[in-house]
C-alpha positions as CSV (number, residue, x, y, z in Angstrom):
1,M,53.4,53.8,-114.0
2,T,52.2,57.3,-113.6
3,R,53.1,60.5,-111.8
4,D,49.9,63.0,-110.3
5,A,50.4,66.7,-111.9
6,G,53.7,68.9,-110.3
7,R,55.5,65.2,-109.1
8,D,58.6,64.2,-109.8
9,L,58.3,61.0,-108.6
10,F,56.3,58.2,-110.8
11,Y,54.7,55.2,-109.1
12,F,52.7,52.4,-110.0
13,P,48.3,52.7,-109.7
14,G,48.0,50.0,-107.3
15,G,45.4,49.0,-104.1
16,M,44.1,46.3,-102.4
17,R,42.2,43.7,-103.7
18,E,38.0,44.0,-102.1
19,P,36.6,41.0,-100.7
20,G,36.0,38.1,-103.5
21,E,37.4,39.7,-106.2
22,S,39.6,38.3,-108.8
23,D,43.0,39.6,-109.9
24,N,41.9,41.0,-113.0
25,E,38.7,42.1,-111.4
26,T,41.1,44.3,-108.8
27,L,42.7,45.8,-112.7
28,V,40.4,47.1,-113.8
29,R,38.5,48.7,-110.4
30,E,42.0,49.8,-109.8
31,I,43.3,52.0,-113.2
32,E,39.8,53.2,-113.6
33,E,39.3,54.9,-110.3
34,E,43.4,55.7,-110.2
35,L,43.6,57.2,-113.8
36,Q,40.4,56.7,-115.3
37,A,40.7,54.8,-117.8
38,V,38.9,51.2,-119.1
39,I,40.4,48.1,-119.5
40,V,38.3,45.7,-120.8
41,A,38.5,42.7,-118.7
42,G,38.4,40.0,-121.5
43,T,41.7,41.7,-123.4
44,L,44.2,41.1,-120.3
45,V,47.0,39.5,-121.1
46,H,49.1,38.1,-118.2
47,F,52.8,40.0,-118.5
48,G,54.6,39.4,-115.8
49,T,54.8,39.5,-111.9
50,F,56.6,42.8,-110.5
51,E,57.3,44.0,-107.3
52,T,57.9,47.4,-106.4
53,R,59.1,49.4,-103.1
54,S,55.9,50.6,-101.3
55,D,56.3,54.6,-100.5
56,H,55.1,54.3,-97.1
57,G,57.2,53.0,-94.3
58,G,61.0,53.8,-95.3
59,G,60.2,52.4,-98.9
60,K,61.5,49.3,-98.2
61,L,60.1,46.1,-100.4
62,P,57.9,43.8,-97.5
């Protein structure tokens, strides 16, 4: 989770998968784009699958 400077709301960084991208490739790219942090893909371990509210469209799960 992260929070933008000056904001009270925490959120999970993320985004959409690009065509042909795997889950791991999407994760590595999105974390680098949103948090300017580098993840070494070979060190990834699946911890769990989580759903959150969207901050778009009323904050309800799809």
